[in-house]
VEXSERO-605186 format. One line per field, with one value per atom (N, C-alpha, C): chain; residue in three letters; x, y, z. Coordinates in steps of 0.2 Angstrom, whole numbers, plus 2048, in hexadecimal, padded with zeros to 3 digits. Layout:
# residues N
kette c(A / ...)
rest c(ALA / ...)
c1 c(X / ...)
c2 c(Y / ...)
c3 c(Z / ...)
//
This chain:
# residues 118
kette c(A / A / A / A / A / A / A / A / A / A / A / A / A / A / A / A / A / A / A / A / A / A / A / A / A / A / A / A / A / A / A / A / A / A / A / A / A / A / A / A / A / A / A / A / A / A / A / A / A / A / A / A / A / A / A / A / A / A / A / A / A / A / A / A / A / A / A / A / A / A / A / A / A / A / A / A / A / A / A / A / A / A / A / A / A / A / A / A / A / A / A / A / A / A / A / A / A / A / A / A / A / A / A / A / A / A / A / A / A / A / A / A / A / A / A / A / A / A / A / A / A / A / A / A / A / A / A / A / A / A / A / A / A / A / A / A / A / A / A / A / A / A / A / A / A / A / A / A / A / A / A / A / A / A / A / A / A / A / A / A / A / A / A / A / A / A / A / A / A / A / A / A / A / A / A / A / A / A / A / A / A / A / A / A / A / A / A / A / A / A / A / A / A / A / A / A / A / A / A / A / A / A / A / A / A / A / A / A / A / A / A / A / A / A / A / A / A / A / A / A / A / A / A / A / A / A / A / A / A / A / A / A / A / A / A / A / A / A / A / A / A / A / A / A / A / A / A / A / A / A / A / A / A / A / A / A / A / A / A / A / A / A / A / A / A / A / A / A / A / A / A / A / A / A / A / A / A / A / A / A / A / A / A / A / A / A / A / A / A / A / A / A / A / A / A / A / A / A / A / A / A / A / A / A / A / A / A / A / A / A / A / A / A / A / A / A / A / A / A / A / A / A / A / A / A / A / A / A / A / A / A / A / A / A / A / A / A / A / A / A / A / A / A / A / A / A / A / A / A / A / A / A / A / A)
rest c(MET / MET / MET / THR / THR / THR / GLN / GLN / GLN / ALA / ALA / ALA / HIS / HIS / HIS / ILE / ILE / ILE / LEU / LEU / LEU / LEU / LEU / LEU / ALA / ALA / ALA / HIS / HIS / HIS / GLY / GLY / GLY / SER / SER / SER / ARG / ARG / ARG / ASN / ASN / ASN / ALA / ALA / ALA / GLU / GLU / GLU / TRP / TRP / TRP / ARG / ARG / ARG / ARG / ARG / ARG / PRO / PRO / PRO / PHE / PHE / PHE / GLU / GLU / GLU / VAL / VAL / VAL / LEU / LEU / LEU / ALA / ALA / ALA / ALA / ALA / ALA / ARG / ARG / ARG / PHE / PHE / PHE / GLY / GLY / GLY / GLU / GLU / GLU / ARG / ARG / ARG / HIS / HIS / HIS / PRO / PRO / PRO / GLU / GLU / GLU / ARG / ARG / ARG / ARG / ARG / ARG / VAL / VAL / VAL / LEU / LEU / LEU / LEU / LEU / LEU / CYS / CYS / CYS / TYR / TYR / TYR / LEU / LEU / LEU / GLU / GLU / GLU / ILE / ILE / ILE / TRP / TRP / TRP / ALA / ALA / ALA / PRO / PRO / PRO / ASP / ASP / ASP / LEU / LEU / LEU / PRO / PRO / PRO / GLN / GLN / GLN / THR / THR / THR / ILE / ILE / ILE / ALA / ALA / ALA / ARG / ARG / ARG / THR / THR / THR / TYR / TYR / TYR / ALA / ALA / ALA / GLU / GLU / GLU / GLY / GLY / GLY / VAL / VAL / VAL / ARG / ARG / ARG / GLN / GLN / GLN / PHE / PHE / PHE / ARG / ARG / ARG / ILE / ILE / ILE / SER / SER / SER / PRO / PRO / PRO / LEU / LEU / LEU / PHE / PHE / PHE / TRP / TRP / TRP / SER / SER / SER / SER / SER / SER / GLY / GLY / GLY / ARG / ARG / ARG / HIS / HIS / HIS / LEU / LEU / LEU / GLN / GLN / GLN / GLU / GLU / GLU / ASP / ASP / ASP / LEU / LEU / LEU / PRO / PRO / PRO / LEU / LEU / LEU / LEU / LEU / LEU / MET / MET / MET / ASN / ASN / ASN / GLU / GLU / GLU / LEU / LEU / LEU / GLU / GLU / GLU / GLN / GLN / GLN / ARG / ARG / ARG / PHE / PHE / PHE / PRO / PRO / PRO / GLU / GLU / GLU / ILE / ILE / ILE / ARG / ARG / ARG / ILE / ILE / ILE / SER / SER / SER / VAL / VAL / VAL / ASP / ASP / ASP / GLU / GLU / GLU / PRO / PRO / PRO / LEU / LEU / LEU / GLY / GLY / GLY / GLU / GLU / GLU / ARG / ARG / ARG / GLU / GLU / GLU / PRO / PRO / PRO / VAL / VAL / VAL / LEU / LEU / LEU / ALA / ALA / ALA / ALA / ALA / ALA / VAL / VAL / VAL / LEU / LEU / LEU / ASP / ASP / ASP / VAL / VAL / VAL / LEU / LEU / LEU / ALA / ALA / ALA)
c1 c(6ED / 6EC / 6EF / 6EC / 6EF / 6F3 / 6F3 / 6F7 / 6FC / 702 / 706 / 707 / 707 / 708 / 70F / 714 / 71B / 71C / 71F / 721 / 729 / 72B / 732 / 736 / 73A / 73F / 745 / 749 / 750 / 755 / 757 / 75C / 761 / 765 / 76A / 76F / 775 / 77A / 779 / 775 / 773 / 76D / 76E / 769 / 763 / 764 / 75F / 75A / 75D / 758 / 752 / 753 / 74E / 748 / 749 / 743 / 73D / 73D / 736 / 733 / 736 / 733 / 730 / 734 / 731 / 72B / 72B / 725 / 71F / 721 / 71C / 719 / 71D / 71A / 716 / 718 / 715 / 70E / 70E / 707 / 703 / 706 / 701 / 6FE / 702 / 700 / 6FA / 6FB / 6F6 / 6F0 / 6F0 / 6EB / 6E7 / 6EB / 6E8 / 6E9 / 6E6 / 6E7 / 6E5 / 6E1 / 6DF / 6E5 / 6EA / 6EF / 6F6 / 6F9 / 700 / 705 / 707 / 70B / 713 / 717 / 71E / 722 / 728 / 72D / 733 / 736 / 73C / 740 / 746 / 74A / 74D / 74E / 751 / 759 / 75C / 763 / 766 / 76B / 76F / 76C / 766 / 762 / 75F / 75E / 75A / 753 / 74E / 74E / 74D / 750 / 74F / 749 / 747 / 741 / 741 / 746 / 746 / 745 / 748 / 748 / 740 / 73E / 737 / 732 / 732 / 72E / 72F / 735 / 736 / 733 / 734 / 731 / 72A / 727 / 720 / 71D / 720 / 71E / 71E / 723 / 723 / 71D / 71B / 715 / 70E / 70F / 709 / 706 / 709 / 707 / 709 / 704 / 706 / 705 / 702 / 700 / 704 / 708 / 70C / 70A / 709 / 709 / 70F / 712 / 718 / 717 / 718 / 717 / 71E / 721 / 728 / 727 / 72B / 72C / 731 / 730 / 735 / 732 / 736 / 733 / 731 / 735 / 734 / 736 / 735 / 737 / 73D / 743 / 749 / 74C / 752 / 756 / 754 / 753 / 751 / 74B / 746 / 73F / 73E / 742 / 741 / 746 / 74B / 750 / 750 / 752 / 754 / 74E / 748 / 742 / 73F / 73F / 73C / 741 / 747 / 74C / 74B / 74A / 748 / 742 / 73D / 736 / 736 / 73A / 73B / 73E / 743 / 747 / 742 / 73E / 739 / 734 / 731 / 72C / 72F / 735 / 738 / 739 / 73B / 73D / 736 / 731 / 72B / 725 / 723 / 71D / 717 / 712 / 70C / 70C / 712 / 712 / 70F / 70C / 709 / 70B / 70E / 711 / 70E / 70C / 70A / 70E / 70F / 714 / 710 / 70F / 70C / 711 / 70F / 713 / 717 / 71D / 720 / 71C / 71D / 719 / 719 / 71F / 720 / 71D / 71A / 717 / 70F / 70D / 706 / 703 / 6FE / 6FB / 6FA / 6F7 / 6F6 / 6FC / 702 / 708 / 70B / 70A / 70D / 709 / 702 / 6FE / 700 / 701 / 704 / 70A / 70F / 715 / 715 / 710 / 70F / 70C / 708 / 705 / 70B / 70F / 714 / 719 / 71B / 720 / 71D / 716 / 713 / 715)
c2 c(522 / 528 / 526 / 528 / 526 / 52B / 531 / 536 / 539 / 53B / 53F / 546 / 54B / 552 / 553 / 554 / 555 / 55D / 55F / 566 / 566 / 569 / 568 / 56F / 56F / 574 / 574 / 579 / 579 / 575 / 577 / 574 / 579 / 579 / 57E / 57A / 57D / 57A / 57C / 582 / 584 / 581 / 57D / 579 / 57D / 583 / 588 / 589 / 589 / 58A / 586 / 580 / 57B / 57C / 580 / 580 / 583 / 589 / 58B / 586 / 582 / 57D / 578 / 576 / 570 / 573 / 579 / 57C / 57C / 57E / 57F / 578 / 573 / 56C / 56A / 56B / 568 / 56B / 572 / 576 / 574 / 573 / 571 / 56A / 566 / 55F / 55F / 563 / 564 / 567 / 56C / 56F / 56A / 565 / 561 / 55A / 557 / 550 / 54B / 54D / 548 / 547 / 54B / 54A / 547 / 544 / 541 / 547 / 54B / 550 / 54E / 54F / 54D / 553 / 554 / 55A / 556 / 559 / 556 / 55C / 55A / 560 / 55E / 563 / 562 / 560 / 563 / 561 / 563 / 560 / 561 / 55D / 55E / 55A / 554 / 550 / 54A / 54B / 548 / 544 / 548 / 545 / 549 / 546 / 549 / 547 / 540 / 53D / 536 / 531 / 533 / 52F / 52F / 535 / 536 / 532 / 533 / 52F / 528 / 526 / 51E / 51B / 51F / 51C / 51C / 521 / 522 / 51D / 51C / 518 / 511 / 50F / 508 / 507 / 50C / 50C / 50B / 50C / 50B / 511 / 517 / 51D / 51E / 520 / 521 / 528 / 52C / 533 / 538 / 53C / 541 / 548 / 54C / 554 / 557 / 55A / 55E / 565 / 568 / 570 / 572 / 576 / 578 / 57F / 57E / 584 / 589 / 58B / 58F / 596 / 59B / 5A2 / 5A2 / 5A0 / 5A0 / 59A / 59A / 594 / 595 / 594 / 594 / 58E / 58D / 587 / 581 / 581 / 57B / 578 / 57D / 57A / 579 / 57D / 57D / 577 / 575 / 570 / 56A / 56B / 566 / 561 / 565 / 561 / 55D / 55F / 55B / 555 / 556 / 550 / 54B / 54D / 549 / 545 / 549 / 546 / 541 / 542 / 53D / 537 / 537 / 532 / 52E / 531 / 52E / 52A / 52D / 52A / 524 / 524 / 51E / 518 / 51B / 516 / 513 / 516 / 514 / 514 / 50E / 50D / 50F / 512 / 514 / 51B / 51E / 524 / 52A / 52E / 534 / 53A / 53F / 545 / 54B / 54F / 556 / 55B / 561 / 566 / 56C / 56F / 576 / 57B / 581 / 587 / 589 / 58C / 58E / 593 / 593 / 597 / 59E / 5A1 / 5A8 / 5AA / 5A6 / 5A8 / 5A7 / 5A6 / 5A6 / 5AC / 5AF / 5B5 / 5B6 / 5B1 / 5B2 / 5B3 / 5AF / 5B0 / 5B7 / 5BA / 5C0 / 5C5 / 5C5 / 5C9 / 5C9 / 5C3 / 5C2 / 5C6 / 5C5 / 5C8 / 5D0 / 5D2 / 5DA / 5DC / 5D8 / 5DA / 5DA / 5D5 / 5D5 / 5DB / 5DD / 5E2 / 5E9 / 5EA / 5F0 / 5F3)
c3 c(1CE / 1CA / 1C3 / 1BE / 1B7 / 1B4 / 1B7 / 1B4 / 1BA / 1B8 / 1BC / 1BA / 1BF / 1BD / 1BF / 1BB / 1BC / 1BC / 1C2 / 1C2 / 1C1 / 1BB / 1B9 / 1BA / 1BE / 1C0 / 1BD / 1BC / 1B9 / 1BC / 1C2 / 1C6 / 1C7 / 1CD / 1CF / 1D3 / 1D3 / 1D8 / 1DF / 1E0 / 1E7 / 1EA / 1EF / 1F2 / 1F5 / 1F7 / 1F9 / 1F3 / 1ED / 1E7 / 1E6 / 1E9 / 1E8 / 1ED / 1F2 / 1F7 / 1F5 / 1F1 / 1EE / 1EA / 1E6 / 1E2 / 1E6 / 1EB / 1EF / 1F3 / 1F5 / 1F8 / 1F3 / 1ED / 1E8 / 1E7 / 1E6 / 1E4 / 1EA / 1F0 / 1F6 / 1F6 / 1F6 / 1F6 / 1F0 / 1EA / 1E4 / 1E6 / 1E8 / 1EA / 1EF / 1F4 / 1F9 / 1F6 / 1F2 / 1EF / 1EA / 1E7 / 1E2 / 1E4 / 1E9 / 1EC / 1E7 / 1E2 / 1DD / 1D7 / 1D8 / 1D3 / 1D6 / 1D2 / 1D4 / 1D2 / 1D6 / 1D5 / 1D7 / 1D2 / 1D3 / 1D1 / 1D4 / 1D3 / 1D0 / 1CB / 1C8 / 1C5 / 1C3 / 1C1 / 1BA / 1B6 / 1AF / 1B0 / 1B4 / 1B5 / 1BC / 1BE / 1C4 / 1CA / 1CC / 1D1 / 1CF / 1D4 / 1D3 / 1D7 / 1D5 / 1CF / 1C9 / 1C3 / 1BD / 1B9 / 1B4 / 1B0 / 1AE / 1AB / 1A9 / 1AF / 1B5 / 1BB / 1BD / 1BD / 1C0 / 1BC / 1B5 / 1B1 / 1B1 / 1B1 / 1B2 / 1B8 / 1BD / 1C4 / 1C3 / 1C1 / 1C1 / 1BB / 1B6 / 1B1 / 1B3 / 1B7 / 1BA / 1BF / 1C2 / 1C6 / 1C2 / 1BC / 1B7 / 1B4 / 1B6 / 1B3 / 1AC / 1A7 / 1A0 / 19E / 1A1 / 19F / 1A4 / 1A1 / 1A4 / 1A2 / 1A7 / 1A5 / 1A8 / 1A4 / 1A7 / 1A7 / 1AD / 1AD / 1AF / 1AA / 1AB / 1AF / 1B5 / 1BA / 1B7 / 1B1 / 1AE / 1AC / 1AC / 1AB / 1A3 / 19F / 198 / 194 / 18E / 18A / 186 / 18A / 187 / 184 / 184 / 181 / 184 / 18B / 18E / 18C / 18C / 18A / 182 / 17E / 177 / 174 / 177 / 175 / 179 / 180 / 184 / 186 / 188 / 18A / 184 / 17E / 178 / 177 / 178 / 177 / 17C / 182 / 188 / 187 / 185 / 184 / 17E / 179 / 173 / 176 / 17A / 17D / 181 / 185 / 18A / 186 / 181 / 17D / 179 / 177 / 174 / 17A / 180 / 185 / 188 / 188 / 18C / 187 / 185 / 181 / 185 / 181 / 184 / 187 / 188 / 18C / 188 / 18C / 189 / 18D / 18A / 18E / 18B / 18F / 18D / 191 / 18E / 191 / 191 / 197 / 197 / 195 / 194 / 192 / 199 / 198 / 19F / 1A3 / 1A9 / 1AE / 1AC / 1AA / 1A9 / 1A3 / 19E / 198 / 199 / 19F / 1A1 / 1A4 / 1A1 / 1A3 / 1AA / 1AE / 1B5 / 1B9 / 1B7 / 1BA / 1B9 / 1B3 / 1B1 / 1B5 / 1B6 / 1BA / 1C1 / 1C4 / 1CB / 1CC / 1C7 / 1C8 / 1C8 / 1C3 / 1C3 / 1CA / 1CD / 1D3 / 1D9 / 1D9 / 1DE / 1DD / 1D6 / 1D5 / 1D6 / 1D7 / 1D8 / 1DE)
//
């Protein structure tokens, strides 16, 4: 596969916090076997984004799609992620990274939440 689809979660000190993200990544990978789906964390847990990209880049992947598993675009996505991406682009020649909008800012997610809250 020439592209990796990275699901980027925040990270938490609570180990149970990870479970829904791991389930989501596993199910997403099962639903899309044609994709290389990877789960990583912005902070606290491993693997983090630089580790994930370094490992996958070493395997020959040059295109990365990052889907932030965040409710909205706060400081982490507005400041921390662009800094990390800049560092990664400097460190790895030929890398191409695209970033999706946060899940909570997508209309289908908002509609699903409204249905669940009803």
